[in-house]
VORO-679139 format. One line per 3 residues: their letters; for each residue x negated, y negated, z negated of C-alpha. Coordinates in Angstrom, 1 decimal, decimal comma. Each point is the difference from the previous one (the first is absolute). Layout:
% residues N
A> X/Y/Z | ...
END
This chain:
% residues 191
MKD> -9,9/-114,3/-37,3 | 0,1/3,8/-0,5 | 3,7/-0,2/-0,6
MMD> 0,5/-1,6/3,4 | -2,2/2,6/1,7 | 1,8/2,9/-1,6
AVS> 3,5/-1,4/0,7 | 0,1/1,6/3,5 | -1,2/3,4/0,9
VEE> -2,8/-0,2/2,5 | -2,1/2,8/1,5 | -3,5/0,1/-1,6
SRR> -1,6/-0,5/3,4 | 1,9/-3,3/0,5 | -0,6/-1,5/-3,4
TSL> -2,1/-3,1/-0,2 | -1,6/-2,0/-2,8 | 1,9/-3,2/-0,8
VGG> -2,4/-2,4/-1,7 | 2,1/-3,1/-0,2 | 2,7/-2,1/1,4
ISI> 1,2/-3,6/0,4 | 3,1/-1,6/-1,3 | 1,3/-2,7/2,4
YCD> 2,2/-3,0/-1,0 | 0,9/-2,2/3,0 | 3,5/-1,0/-1,3
PET> -0,2/-2,6/-2,8 | 3,1/1,6/-1,6 | -2,0/3,1/-0,6
YQT> -3,1/-1,6/-1,4 | -1,2/1,7/-3,2 | -1,2/-1,5/-3,3
DQH> -3,7/-0,1/-0,9 | 0,8/2,5/-2,7 | 1,5/2,4/2,5
LHD> -3,0/-0,3/2,3 | -2,3/0,5/-3,0 | 1,8/3,2/-0,9
LPQ> -0,4/1,5/3,5 | -2,4/3,0/0,2 | -3,5/-0,9/0,9
YIS> 0,2/1,8/3,3 | 2,8/-2,4/1,2 | -1,0/-3,2/1,6
VGV> 2,4/-2,8/0,7 | 0,8/-2,3/2,9 | 2,2/-3,0/-0,1
GIH> 1,4/-2,4/2,6 | 3,1/-1,6/1,4 | 1,5/1,6/3,1
PRH> 0,7/-2,6/2,8 | 3,7/0,8/-0,1 | 0,1/-1,9/-3,4
ACY> -0,8/-3,3/1,8 | 3,8/-0,4/0,3 | 0,2/-0,7/-3,7
SVI> 0,5/-3,6/-1,2 | -3,1/-2,2/-0,4 | 0,3/0,3/-3,8
QVN> 0,3/3,8/0,2 | -3,0/0,3/2,4 | -2,1/-2,3/-2,3
QAV> 0,9/2,1/-3,0 | -0,8/3,2/1,8 | -3,4/-1,4/1,1
ERF> -0,7/-1,0/-3,6 | 0,8/3,5/-1,3 | -2,0/1,5/2,8
QNL> -3,0/-2,3/-0,9 | 0,2/1,1/-3,6 | 0,1/3,7/0,8
LAN> -3,0/-0,4/2,3 | -2,0/-1,0/-3,0 | 0,4/3,5/-1,4
PCM> -3,2/2,0/0,6 | 2,0/3,1/1,1 | 1,1/-1,9/3,1
VAF> -1,9/1,4/2,9 | 2,3/-0,9/2,9 | 1,6/-3,2/1,3
EEV> 3,0/1,9/1,4 | 2,6/-0,3/2,7 | -0,6/-3,6/1,0
GLD> 0,3/-1,4/3,5 | 2,7/-0,8/2,6 | 3,2/1,8/0,8
HSE> 1,6/-1,4/3,2 | 2,6/2,7/-0,1 | 1,6/-2,3/-2,6
PMK> 2,1/-3,0/1,3 | -2,1/-2,7/1,8 | 1,2/-2,6/-2,5
YWA> -2,2/1,6/-2,7 | -3,2/0,3/2,0 | -1,5/-3,4/-1,0
YQV> 0,8/0,9/-3,6 | -2,0/3,2/0,3 | -3,0/-2,0/1,1
EML> 0,5/-2,4/-2,9 | 0,2/2,9/-2,4 | -3,3/1,4/1,4
DKM> -1,6/-3,4/-0,4 | 1,0/0,0/-3,7 | -1,3/3,6/-0,6
LPF> -3,2/0,4/2,0 | -2,1/-2,4/-2,1 | 0,2/2,5/-2,8
LED> -1,6/2,9/2,1 | -3,2/1,2/-1,6 | -2,8/2,2/1,2
RHV> 1,2/2,8/-2,3 | 3,4/0,2/1,8 | 0,7/2,1/3,1
LVI> 2,3/-2,2/2,1 | 3,0/2,1/1,1 | 1,7/-1,6/3,0
HCR> 3,6/0,3/1,0 | 0,7/-1,4/3,5 | 3,0/0,6/2,2
GMK> 1,0/-1,6/3,2 | 3,4/-0,7/1,5 | 1,9/3,1/1,0
GDC> -0,8/0,9/3,6 | -3,1/-2,2/0,1 | -3,6/1,1/0,4
VAE> -0,6/-1,7/-3,4 | -3,1/-1,9/1,2 | 1,6/-3,3/-1,1
AFL> 0,5/1,1/-3,6 | -3,5/1,6/-0,3 | -1,8/-3,0/1,6
LLL> 1,9/-2,5/-2,2 | -0,9/2,0/-3,1 | -3,6/0,2/1,1
HVL> 0,0/-3,8/0,4 | 1,2/-0,3/-3,6 | -2,3/2,6/-1,4
KRY> -3,2/-1,4/1,4 | 0,4/-3,1/-2,2 | -0,2/2,1/-3,1
VRR> -1,5/3,5/0,6 | -3,8/0,5/0,4 | -1,1/1,9/3,1
HHP> -1,0/3,2/-1,8 | 2,9/0,2/-2,5 | 1,5/3,5/-0,2
IHL> 3,4/0,0/1,6 | 2,6/2,8/0,4 | 2,4/-0,9/2,8
HCF> 2,8/2,5/-0,4 | 2,5/1,0/2,7 | -2,0/-1,8/2,7
TGN> 2,2/-0,3/3,2 | -2,2/-2,3/2,0 | -2,0/0,7/3,1
KYV> -3,8/0,0/0,8 | 0,1/-3,7/0,9 | 1,3/-0,8/-3,5
QNR> -2,5/2,4/-1,6 | -2,9/-1,6/1,8 | 1,0/-3,6/-1,0
WLE> 0,2/1,1/-3,7 | -3,4/1,7/0,2 | -1,6/-3,2/1,3
VLT> 1,0/-1,6/-3,3 | 0,3/2,8/-2,6 | -2,1/3,2/0,2
DIL> 0,8/2,3/-3,0 | 3,5/1,1/1,0 | 1,7/3,3/-0,4
WVH> 2,6/0,1/2,8 | 2,9/2,3/-1,0 | 2,2/0,4/3,0
QQG> 3,8/0,5/-0,2 | -0,3/3,5/1,3 | -2,5/0,9/-2,7
EDI> -3,2/-0,2/2,1 | -2,7/-1,7/-2,0 | -2,8/-2,1/1,6
LSG> -2,8/-1,3/-2,1 | -2,1/-3,0/1,1 | -3,5/0,0/-1,3
PDG> -2,3/-2,8/-1,0 | -1,2/-0,3/3,6 | 3,6/-0,6/1,2
GTT> 0,1/3,3/1,9 | 2,9/2,4/-0,6 | 0,0/3,7/-0,6
ER> 3,1/2,2/-0,3 | 0,3/1,9/-3,2
END
């Protein structure tokens, strides 16, 4: 870690203490072996998932990817269930396959995993449709207080309120980089 910190010259007043990191694998082609994961430094946690764009794979490929995903999730270093969701910026013919892939993956979500959500609507749309469909799928599998990181949120207050009616422990990371955290009472506070 010190090598990384010393790689770039930074003014002393701007230095921070880096205490860890996360290695993310959301493309089945980049999945690592258990040995590689075991060899990672202790300060590196791992997240694994299947990005929704991979729903265009054949049924056999998706099933193989889900099986590899399930095997990796059993590794104790897995702390995040990463980059799963819906991506309606992909061609419409794949949308139903994205839901099917979620239905295959979400039963393996455990309390120890932070659920990292990827959700995109159609280009030029307010994205309410994609986020509300995803919420409909998630509420079948995710407990109310499960920790969720919803990255690049592009929805509106209406969508956010519908989500908070069902799921309460959400870190909302907006596209523009503005974070909003919802607490256990469902209220939100800007960070």
